[in-house]
C-alpha positions as CSV (number, residue, x, y, z in Angstrom):
1,M,-6.4,-35.7,29.7
2,S,-5.0,-33.1,32.0
3,L,-2.4,-30.6,30.8
4,E,0.2,-32.1,33.1
5,L,-0.2,-35.5,31.4
6,K,-0.1,-33.8,27.9
7,I,3.2,-32.1,28.9
8,Q,4.6,-35.4,30.0
9,R,3.5,-37.1,26.9
10,T,4.9,-34.4,24.6
11,K,8.3,-34.6,26.4
12,E,8.2,-38.4,26.0
13,V,7.7,-37.9,22.2
14,L,10.6,-35.4,22.1
15,A,12.8,-37.8,24.1
16,E,12.0,-40.5,21.6
17,I,12.9,-38.2,18.7
18,E,16.2,-37.2,20.3
19,R,17.1,-40.8,21.0
20,D,15.9,-42.6,17.9
21,Y,15.7,-40.0,15.1
22,S,18.8,-37.9,15.3
23,P,19.5,-35.7,13.5
24,A,16.1,-34.1,13.9
25,A,14.9,-30.6,13.5
26,F,12.0,-28.5,14.8
27,A,10.4,-26.0,12.3
28,N,9.6,-22.9,14.3
29,S,7.3,-20.3,12.7
30,F,7.0,-18.3,15.9
31,G,3.3,-18.9,16.5
32,V,2.3,-19.6,20.0
33,E,2.2,-23.4,19.5
34,D,5.8,-23.3,18.2
35,M,6.9,-21.3,21.2
36,V,5.6,-24.0,23.5
37,L,7.7,-26.5,21.7
38,T,10.6,-24.1,21.6
39,D,10.4,-23.8,25.4
40,M,10.6,-27.5,25.9
41,I,13.3,-28.2,23.3
42,A,15.5,-25.3,24.4
43,K,15.4,-26.4,28.0
44,D,15.6,-30.2,27.8
45,F,16.3,-31.4,24.3
46,R,19.2,-29.4,23.1
47,S,20.4,-31.8,20.4
48,I,17.2,-31.1,18.4
49,E,17.9,-28.4,15.9
50,I,15.5,-25.4,15.8
51,F,15.1,-23.6,12.4
52,S,12.8,-21.1,10.9
53,L,11.8,-20.1,7.3
54,D,12.1,-16.4,6.6
55,T,9.9,-15.8,3.6
56,G,11.0,-12.2,3.3
57,R,7.5,-11.0,4.0
58,L,7.0,-11.7,7.7
59,P,5.5,-9.1,10.1
60,P,7.9,-7.0,12.1
61,E,6.5,-8.5,15.3
62,T,7.7,-11.9,14.2
63,Y,11.2,-10.7,13.6
64,D,11.1,-9.1,17.1
65,L,10.2,-12.4,18.6
66,M,12.9,-14.2,16.7
67,Q,15.5,-12.0,18.3
68,K,13.8,-12.2,21.7
69,T,13.7,-16.0,21.6
70,T,17.4,-16.2,20.8
71,E,18.2,-14.0,23.7
72,H,15.7,-15.6,26.1
73,Y,16.9,-19.2,25.6
74,H,20.5,-18.5,24.7
75,R,19.9,-20.7,21.6
76,K,20.8,-20.0,18.0
77,I,18.0,-20.6,15.5
78,K,19.0,-21.5,12.0
79,V,17.1,-19.4,9.4
80,Y,16.5,-20.4,5.8
81,F,15.6,-17.9,3.1
82,P,14.1,-18.4,-0.3
83,E,16.3,-18.4,-3.4
84,S,16.5,-14.9,-4.6
85,A,16.4,-15.8,-8.3
86,A,13.2,-17.8,-7.7
87,V,11.6,-14.9,-5.9
88,E,12.6,-12.4,-8.6
89,N,11.2,-14.8,-11.3
90,Y,7.9,-15.1,-9.4
91,V,7.5,-11.3,-9.0
92,R,8.5,-10.7,-12.6
93,I,5.7,-13.1,-13.8
94,N,3.0,-12.5,-11.2
95,G,3.7,-9.1,-9.6
96,I,4.7,-8.3,-6.1
97,N,1.3,-9.3,-4.7
98,G,0.2,-11.7,-7.4
99,F,-0.8,-14.3,-4.8
100,Y,-4.1,-12.5,-4.3
101,E,-5.1,-13.2,-7.9
102,S,-5.6,-17.0,-7.8
103,I,-5.1,-20.0,-5.6
104,A,-2.5,-21.3,-8.1
105,Q,-0.5,-18.0,-7.8
106,R,-0.7,-18.0,-4.0
107,K,0.5,-21.6,-3.9
108,D,3.4,-20.8,-6.3
109,C,4.4,-18.0,-3.9
110,C,4.3,-20.4,-0.9
111,H,6.3,-22.9,-2.8
112,V,9.1,-20.4,-3.6
113,R,9.1,-18.8,-0.2
114,K,8.4,-21.8,2.1
115,V,8.4,-25.2,0.4
116,E,11.7,-25.0,-1.3
117,P,13.6,-23.6,1.7
118,L,12.0,-26.3,3.9
119,K,13.5,-29.0,1.6
120,R,16.9,-27.5,2.2
121,A,16.3,-27.3,6.0
122,L,15.3,-30.9,6.2
123,A,18.1,-32.3,4.0
124,G,20.0,-35.0,5.8
125,K,17.5,-35.1,8.7
126,K,15.7,-38.3,10.0
127,A,12.7,-36.4,11.5
128,W,11.1,-33.0,11.7
129,I,8.8,-31.6,14.3
130,T,5.9,-29.2,14.0
131,G,3.5,-27.5,16.3
132,L,0.4,-28.6,14.4
133,R,-2.8,-29.3,16.3
134,R,-6.0,-31.0,15.1
135,E,-8.1,-28.1,16.5
136,Q,-6.5,-25.6,14.2
137,A,-8.1,-26.4,10.9
138,P,-10.3,-28.9,9.0
139,T,-7.2,-29.9,6.9
140,R,-5.5,-31.1,10.1
141,S,-8.3,-33.0,11.8
142,D,-7.0,-36.5,10.9
143,L,-3.3,-35.9,11.7
144,G,-1.5,-38.3,14.0
145,V,1.3,-37.7,16.5
146,S,3.8,-39.4,14.1
147,E,3.6,-39.9,10.3
148,F,5.9,-40.8,7.6
149,D,6.5,-37.9,5.3
150,K,7.0,-39.4,1.9
151,D,7.7,-36.1,0.2
152,H,10.8,-35.5,2.4
153,N,11.5,-39.2,3.1
154,L,11.6,-38.8,6.9
155,Q,9.4,-39.1,10.0
156,K,7.2,-36.1,10.9
157,F,6.1,-35.6,14.5
158,N,3.3,-33.4,15.7
159,P,3.7,-33.6,19.5
160,L,1.0,-31.0,20.3
161,I,-1.6,-32.6,18.0
162,D,-4.2,-33.1,20.8
163,W,-3.5,-30.0,22.7
164,T,-6.3,-27.4,23.0
165,H,-6.2,-23.6,22.6
166,L,-6.6,-23.4,26.4
167,D,-3.8,-25.9,27.0
168,I,-1.4,-23.8,24.9
169,W,-2.1,-20.6,26.6
170,T,-2.1,-22.1,30.0
171,Y,1.4,-23.5,29.4
172,V,2.6,-20.1,28.0
173,S,1.2,-18.3,31.2
174,T,2.6,-20.9,33.6
175,Y,6.1,-21.1,32.2
176,K,6.4,-17.4,31.1
177,V,7.0,-18.3,27.5
178,P,7.6,-15.3,25.1
179,Y,5.1,-15.1,22.3
180,N,4.2,-13.0,19.3
181,I,2.3,-9.8,20.4
182,L,0.1,-10.1,17.3
183,H,-1.7,-12.8,19.3
184,D,-2.9,-10.0,21.6
185,K,-4.2,-8.1,18.6
186,G,-6.6,-10.8,17.3
187,Y,-4.2,-12.9,15.3
188,P,-4.6,-16.5,16.4
189,S,-2.6,-17.8,13.4
190,I,0.3,-15.8,12.0
191,G,2.1,-16.2,8.7
192,C,3.3,-13.7,6.1
193,A,2.1,-10.2,6.6
194,P,0.2,-9.8,3.3
195,C,-1.6,-13.1,3.9
196,T,-2.6,-12.7,7.5
197,R,-5.2,-10.6,9.2
198,A,-6.8,-10.4,12.6
199,I,-10.1,-12.3,12.9
200,K,-13.5,-11.1,14.1
201,H,-15.4,-12.5,17.1
202,G,-16.8,-15.9,16.3
203,E,-14.6,-16.5,13.2
204,D,-12.6,-19.7,12.8
205,V,-9.1,-19.5,14.1
206,R,-7.7,-19.9,10.6
207,A,-10.0,-17.3,9.1
208,G,-7.3,-14.7,9.1
209,R,-5.0,-16.9,6.9
210,W,-5.6,-16.5,3.1
211,W,-9.0,-15.1,4.0
212,W,-10.0,-14.8,0.3
213,E,-9.9,-18.6,-0.1
214,S,-12.2,-21.3,1.2
215,A,-11.3,-23.1,4.4
216,D,-10.8,-26.6,2.9
217,H,-7.5,-25.9,1.2
218,K,-5.9,-23.3,3.5
219,E,-2.4,-24.8,3.6
220,C,0.8,-23.5,2.1
221,G,2.2,-26.8,1.0
222,L,4.5,-27.5,4.0
223,H,2.0,-29.8,5.5
224,V,0.7,-32.2,2.9
225,K,-1.7,-35.0,3.8
226,P,0.5,-38.0,4.9
227,E,0.3,-41.2,3.0
228,T,1.0,-43.3,6.1
229,T,0.1,-42.7,9.8
230,L,2.2,-44.7,12.2
231,R,0.9,-43.5,15.5
232,E,-2.5,-42.1,16.5
233,A,-2.8,-39.5,19.2
């Protein structure tokens, strides 16, 4: 499928969401995929809310892009933070960088800093939108365009699910979309600063995320395996 047709199809999905699943929200983590969706939503689907989760440990480059995005699109982005008491409790028990010690401690940190704020961000919504792509990771290979998210009791949409790496960057170049400069420094996937590194030539695109763990469970808990898939890409 050509990029032009993928763009058309993605916009059709966004139009459906805006029409049939309002209020809906788009979770923007400021990776390049999310900037593609930000460009489309900010230009043509302005009733879809855009929000982001500030874990408190994001790279400076991500904060710079947050500000640049707001100014570029003249669009406010709602930011959700973790509960301070929960962060303090995690650090008191595990230490400031306790997530390196075990998968359980890492997932606990993700829960405090990401999963719980996401629940607040999605409260009252009928749908949420992500920039997930099948090509990104083994854990995402069987995702569909639309799935029912039982955990949050709403519809979850992945409009870019069948886009390739080349598709994404061709769109960014063509439409002059702002993006995180860490992508130019070998970071194909960007999360919290302590849990993200640049990758080496030939490494998997997710190799820089939680690099001390095996690839088959490199998720933070935001994107659990759906119980029901309603539409296949």
